[in-house]
C-alpha positions as CSV (number, residue, x, y, z in Angstrom):
1,H,-61.0,14.8,3.0
2,R,-62.2,15.1,6.7
3,F,-63.2,18.5,6.1
4,N,-67.1,17.7,5.5
5,K,-69.3,19.9,2.7
6,S,-70.0,22.7,4.9
7,Q,-66.5,23.2,5.5
8,Q,-65.2,22.6,2.8
9,D,-67.9,25.7,1.5
10,A,-66.8,28.5,3.7
11,L,-63.3,27.9,2.6
12,L,-64.3,29.5,-0.9
13,P,-64.0,33.1,-1.1
14,Y,-60.8,32.9,0.3
15,I,-59.1,30.9,-1.4
16,E,-60.6,32.7,-4.5
17,S,-59.8,36.7,-3.0
18,G,-56.2,34.7,-3.0
19,L,-56.6,34.8,1.5
20,V,-56.2,31.0,1.5
21,I,-53.2,29.3,-0.1
22,F,-55.7,26.2,0.0
23,V,-52.9,23.0,-0.1
24,G,-54.3,20.1,1.1
25,A,-53.7,16.1,0.1
26,T,-55.8,12.8,1.0
27,T,-55.3,9.5,0.3
28,E,-59.4,9.0,-1.0
29,N,-60.8,10.3,-4.7
30,P,-61.0,13.3,-4.5
31,S,-63.8,13.2,-7.2
32,F,-65.7,11.4,-4.6
33,E,-64.7,13.0,-1.3
34,V,-64.1,17.0,-1.8
35,N,-66.6,18.8,-3.4
36,Q,-66.9,19.5,-6.9
37,A,-67.2,24.0,-6.5
38,L,-63.9,23.7,-4.0
39,L,-62.2,20.4,-6.7
40,S,-62.8,23.5,-9.4
41,R,-60.9,26.2,-8.6
42,T,-57.3,24.1,-7.5
43,F,-54.8,21.9,-9.3
44,V,-54.8,18.0,-8.4
45,Y,-51.6,16.1,-9.3
46,V,-51.7,12.3,-8.7
47,L,-48.8,10.7,-5.9
48,K,-48.2,7.6,-7.8
49,P,-47.0,4.1,-6.1
50,L,-42.8,4.7,-5.5
51,T,-40.8,2.7,-7.5
52,E,-38.6,-0.1,-6.8
53,T,-35.6,1.0,-7.1
54,A,-36.8,4.1,-4.6
55,L,-38.4,1.6,-2.2
56,E,-35.0,-0.5,-1.8
57,T,-33.1,3.1,-1.1
58,M,-36.0,4.7,1.2
59,V,-35.1,0.7,3.1
60,L,-30.9,0.6,2.9
61,R,-31.0,4.2,4.0
62,A,-33.4,3.4,7.7
63,K,-31.6,0.7,8.0
64,E,-27.9,2.2,7.9
65,R,-29.4,5.1,9.9
66,Y,-30.8,3.6,12.7
67,Y,-30.1,-0.3,11.9
68,P,-26.2,-0.4,11.4
69,D,-25.1,-3.4,13.6
70,Y,-28.5,-5.0,11.7
71,T,-27.8,-7.2,8.5
72,L,-30.6,-7.8,5.4
73,D,-30.1,-10.1,3.5
74,A,-30.8,-8.8,-0.7
75,E,-33.9,-11.8,-1.1
76,A,-35.6,-10.5,1.9
77,L,-35.8,-6.9,0.7
78,K,-36.7,-7.9,-2.2
79,L,-39.8,-9.5,-0.4
80,I,-40.7,-6.2,1.7
81,I,-40.3,-4.8,-1.8
82,N,-42.8,-6.9,-2.9
83,F,-45.1,-7.1,0.3
84,A,-44.4,-3.0,-0.2
85,A,-46.7,-2.9,-3.0
86,G,-44.9,0.9,-3.8
87,D,-46.1,2.3,-0.1
88,G,-42.5,3.7,1.6
89,R,-44.4,3.5,4.9
90,R,-45.5,0.3,4.5
91,S,-41.6,-0.5,3.5
92,L,-40.1,0.8,6.9
93,N,-42.6,-0.8,9.2
94,L,-42.1,-3.7,7.2
95,M,-38.2,-3.5,7.3
96,Q,-38.4,-2.1,11.7
97,Q,-40.6,-5.5,11.9
98,L,-38.0,-7.9,10.7
99,L,-35.0,-6.3,12.4
100,T,-36.7,-6.2,16.0
101,I,-37.5,-10.1,15.2
102,A,-33.6,-10.2,14.2
103,G,-32.7,-8.3,17.5
104,G,-33.4,-12.0,19.1
105,H,-30.4,-13.3,17.7
106,D,-27.5,-13.3,17.7
107,D,-26.8,-12.9,14.6
108,K,-28.8,-10.4,13.8
109,R,-29.3,-11.4,10.2
110,V,-32.5,-10.4,8.8
111,T,-32.6,-14.0,6.3
112,E,-35.5,-14.6,3.5
113,A,-36.8,-17.7,4.9
114,M,-37.2,-14.8,8.5
115,A,-39.0,-12.8,5.5
116,K,-41.2,-15.3,4.3
117,E,-43.0,-16.6,7.5
118,T,-43.6,-13.8,8.7
119,L,-44.3,-11.6,6.1
120,S,-46.8,-14.5,4.9
121,L,-48.8,-13.1,7.2
122,Q,-49.0,-10.3,6.4
123,P,-52.4,-9.1,4.5
124,K,-52.1,-7.5,1.3
125,A,-52.3,-4.2,0.4
126,F,-56.4,-3.8,0.1
127,D,-58.4,0.1,1.1
128,K,-62.0,-1.8,1.9
129,Q,-64.7,0.5,0.1
130,G,-61.4,2.8,-0.8
131,D,-60.0,3.2,-4.6
132,Y,-58.3,0.1,-4.9
133,F,-61.5,-1.8,-3.7
134,Y,-63.3,-1.2,-6.2
135,D,-60.4,-1.5,-9.1
136,Q,-59.9,-4.5,-7.9
137,I,-63.7,-6.2,-8.0
138,S,-63.8,-4.1,-11.5
139,A,-60.7,-6.3,-12.5
140,L,-62.3,-8.7,-12.2
141,H,-65.7,-8.4,-13.0
142,K,-64.0,-7.2,-16.6
143,S,-61.7,-10.2,-16.7
144,I,-64.4,-13.2,-16.3
145,R,-66.9,-10.4,-18.8
146,G,-63.6,-10.4,-21.0
147,S,-63.1,-14.6,-21.3
148,N,-59.9,-14.7,-19.6
149,P,-60.9,-17.6,-16.1
150,D,-56.5,-17.0,-15.3
151,A,-57.1,-13.4,-14.2
152,A,-60.2,-13.7,-12.9
153,L,-59.6,-17.1,-10.8
154,Y,-56.4,-14.3,-9.6
155,W,-58.4,-11.2,-9.3
156,F,-60.2,-13.6,-7.1
157,S,-57.7,-14.8,-4.6
158,M,-55.7,-11.6,-4.8
159,M,-59.2,-10.5,-2.8
160,M,-59.3,-13.4,-0.9
161,E,-56.2,-12.7,0.4
162,S,-56.2,-9.6,1.1
163,G,-59.4,-10.7,3.4
164,A,-61.8,-9.2,1.7
165,D,-65.7,-10.0,2.8
166,P,-66.1,-13.1,0.3
167,L,-70.1,-13.0,0.8
168,Y,-70.3,-9.9,-1.0
169,L,-67.6,-11.4,-3.4
170,A,-70.6,-13.7,-3.4
171,R,-72.8,-11.9,-4.3
172,R,-71.0,-10.0,-7.2
173,I,-70.7,-13.3,-8.7
174,L,-73.9,-13.4,-9.3
175,M,-74.5,-10.5,-10.2
176,I,-72.2,-11.2,-13.3
177,A,-74.0,-14.2,-14.1
178,W,-77.4,-12.2,-14.4
179,E,-75.7,-9.6,-16.1
180,D,-73.0,-11.3,-19.0
181,V,-73.9,-14.5,-19.2
182,G,-77.2,-13.9,-18.6
183,L,-79.1,-16.2,-21.0
184,A,-76.7,-17.8,-23.0
185,D,-76.2,-19.4,-20.5
186,P,-78.2,-19.7,-17.7
187,R,-76.4,-23.0,-16.2
188,G,-74.8,-20.2,-15.0
189,T,-77.1,-18.3,-12.7
190,Q,-77.5,-21.7,-11.4
191,I,-74.0,-22.2,-10.5
192,A,-73.1,-18.7,-8.7
193,L,-76.3,-19.2,-6.6
194,S,-74.8,-22.3,-5.6
195,A,-71.7,-21.3,-4.6
196,Y,-73.4,-18.8,-3.0
197,E,-74.7,-20.5,-1.1
198,T,-72.6,-23.4,-0.1
199,Y,-70.6,-20.9,0.7
200,E,-73.3,-19.8,3.9
201,R,-73.8,-23.1,4.3
202,L,-69.8,-24.4,4.7
203,G,-67.1,-20.4,5.1
204,S,-64.1,-20.5,4.6
205,P,-61.5,-22.4,3.7
206,E,-64.2,-25.0,2.0
207,G,-66.4,-22.3,0.4
208,E,-64.3,-20.7,-1.4
209,L,-63.7,-22.8,-3.6
210,A,-67.1,-23.0,-4.0
211,L,-66.7,-19.3,-5.5
212,A,-63.8,-20.1,-6.9
213,Q,-64.6,-22.2,-9.5
214,A,-67.8,-20.2,-9.9
215,V,-65.1,-17.6,-11.5
216,L,-64.1,-19.7,-13.9
217,Y,-67.3,-21.5,-15.2
218,L,-69.0,-18.2,-15.4
219,A,-65.4,-17.0,-17.2
220,S,-65.6,-20.6,-19.2
221,A,-69.0,-19.6,-20.5
222,A,-70.6,-17.7,-23.7
223,K,-71.6,-13.6,-23.2
224,S,-74.7,-12.3,-24.3
225,N,-75.8,-8.5,-22.0
226,A,-79.0,-8.3,-24.2
227,G,-81.3,-9.7,-21.4
228,Y,-79.5,-7.0,-19.3
229,M,-80.1,-4.4,-22.1
230,A,-83.0,-4.9,-23.1
231,H,-84.5,-4.2,-18.9
232,N,-83.0,-1.4,-18.9
233,L,-84.7,-0.3,-22.7
234,A,-87.7,-1.9,-20.7
235,R,-87.8,0.3,-17.8
236,S,-86.6,4.2,-19.5
237,F,-89.1,3.3,-22.0
238,V,-92.3,2.8,-19.3
239,K,-90.3,5.4,-16.6
240,N,-91.0,8.1,-19.6
241,D,-93.9,6.6,-20.9
242,Q,-97.6,7.4,-19.9
243,T,-100.0,5.3,-17.9
244,R,-101.0,3.2,-20.4
245,P,-104.4,0.4,-19.8
246,V,-103.8,-3.4,-20.3
247,P,-106.6,-4.3,-22.9
248,L,-109.7,-6.2,-22.0
249,H,-108.1,-9.5,-23.6
250,L,-105.2,-9.5,-21.1
251,R,-107.0,-8.6,-18.4
252,N,-108.0,-10.7,-15.0
253,A,-111.9,-11.9,-14.7
254,P,-112.0,-13.7,-11.8
255,T,-115.8,-12.2,-11.5
256,K,-118.9,-13.1,-13.5
257,L,-119.5,-8.7,-13.4
258,L,-116.1,-8.6,-15.3
259,K,-116.4,-10.5,-17.5
260,E,-119.4,-9.2,-18.1
261,L,-117.7,-6.3,-18.7
262,G,-115.2,-7.5,-21.6
263,H,-112.3,-8.7,-19.2
264,G,-110.3,-11.6,-20.2
265,R,-113.3,-12.0,-23.2
266,E,-111.9,-13.1,-26.9
267,Y,-108.2,-14.1,-24.8
268,R,-106.4,-16.6,-27.3
269,Y,-105.4,-19.3,-24.6
270,A,-101.6,-20.3,-25.6
271,H,-102.0,-24.2,-25.1
272,N,-104.4,-24.4,-27.3
273,E,-103.5,-22.9,-30.7
274,P,-100.7,-24.6,-33.1
275,N,-97.4,-24.6,-31.7
276,A,-99.0,-23.0,-28.0
277,Y,-98.5,-20.0,-29.8
278,A,-101.2,-17.4,-30.7
279,A,-99.8,-16.5,-34.1
280,G,-101.2,-12.1,-34.3
281,E,-102.1,-11.9,-30.9
282,T,-101.5,-8.7,-29.4
283,Y,-100.2,-8.3,-26.0
284,F,-98.7,-4.3,-25.4
285,P,-101.3,-1.5,-25.3
286,E,-104.3,0.1,-27.3
287,G,-102.5,2.3,-29.1
288,M,-99.0,1.4,-29.1
289,E,-96.2,0.4,-31.0
290,E,-95.1,-3.2,-30.5
291,Q,-91.3,-2.8,-29.1
292,V,-88.4,-5.1,-29.8
293,W,-86.5,-4.6,-26.4
294,Y,-85.1,-8.4,-26.1
295,R,-82.3,-9.1,-28.7
296,P,-80.4,-12.7,-28.2
297,N,-77.2,-13.1,-29.6
298,P,-76.1,-15.8,-31.4
299,R,-73.8,-17.4,-28.8
300,G,-74.7,-20.1,-26.4
301,L,-78.6,-20.6,-25.6
302,E,-79.5,-17.0,-26.3
303,K,-79.1,-18.5,-30.4
304,Q,-81.4,-21.1,-30.1
305,I,-84.0,-18.9,-28.1
306,G,-83.2,-15.6,-31.3
307,E,-83.9,-18.6,-33.9
308,K,-87.0,-19.5,-32.1
309,L,-88.5,-15.5,-31.6
310,K,-87.6,-14.8,-35.2
311,Y,-90.2,-18.0,-35.8
312,L,-92.8,-17.5,-33.8
313,K,-92.4,-13.3,-35.3
314,E,-92.9,-15.5,-39.1
315,L,-96.2,-17.2,-38.0
316,D,-97.2,-13.3,-36.6
317,R,-96.7,-11.7,-40.7
318,K,-98.7,-14.7,-41.9
319,A,-101.8,-15.1,-39.1
320,R,-101.5,-11.0,-40.3
321,G,-101.8,-11.5,-43.8
322,E,-98.4,-9.0,-44.1
323,F,-96.5,-11.7,-46.3
């Protein structure tokens, strides 16, 4: 993955001709780091994390070979395996660290208490900006969307303990509030923003509580992506549609000339209408069919919003004589 695009491209003719047998290894996701042209000419093998049994065998074998006079308690070994998280090199490094500390004691013994004290200072597996980083973010987002506050709190805590930037998490939490809770519970966005601002003022560790409670609230709140979907539909429509003029009755008329040209003429001021609603009025450009992008879900506040919009549509039909 350290080859740039030009270097990778230079290999293509030699791989195709069979002159070069290409064998590579990367800790990065090849879908992002290896050119598609090169990737399509290779087989990709995924190396999965080592099992606990494999890690245990590796650690014990290394200890017997390099530290035969030392003792590694079974409970301490379990802690090493747990903290290694399937990474063989990490398990060996942790073992060596503990045995080095034990060398300063007469019995040269690694106890459970020693392992807990030492390993508690070790960060969790975390590759900032790597696959595991985004996998954890994905797990946090989907746990909140799936309305599981405990799972969401687990992933949030895992990332915090692993050294993730709390302000990055705060931004993601705020985004989740708008994307997955939306108008079903507008208080969710207020709480998310308040948590963000609280952390900016308090920092760690006190500010982390605000972020954690925002996670819990959003996971427990009513869910709706109706606003998110409506926004995407509207943007897509405008992107692919022609540029349309603003209808005269909706145009601004700050000067006498513009008023004489018809700007704002026949505009109906909603507050002067029954129910503060100008029934039958049109707000889309002339020649464009009325669109319905926002479809409120029958959950939370959006249930009431949906009922209100349905009522207003009925008033429009009556005003236009469509009944």
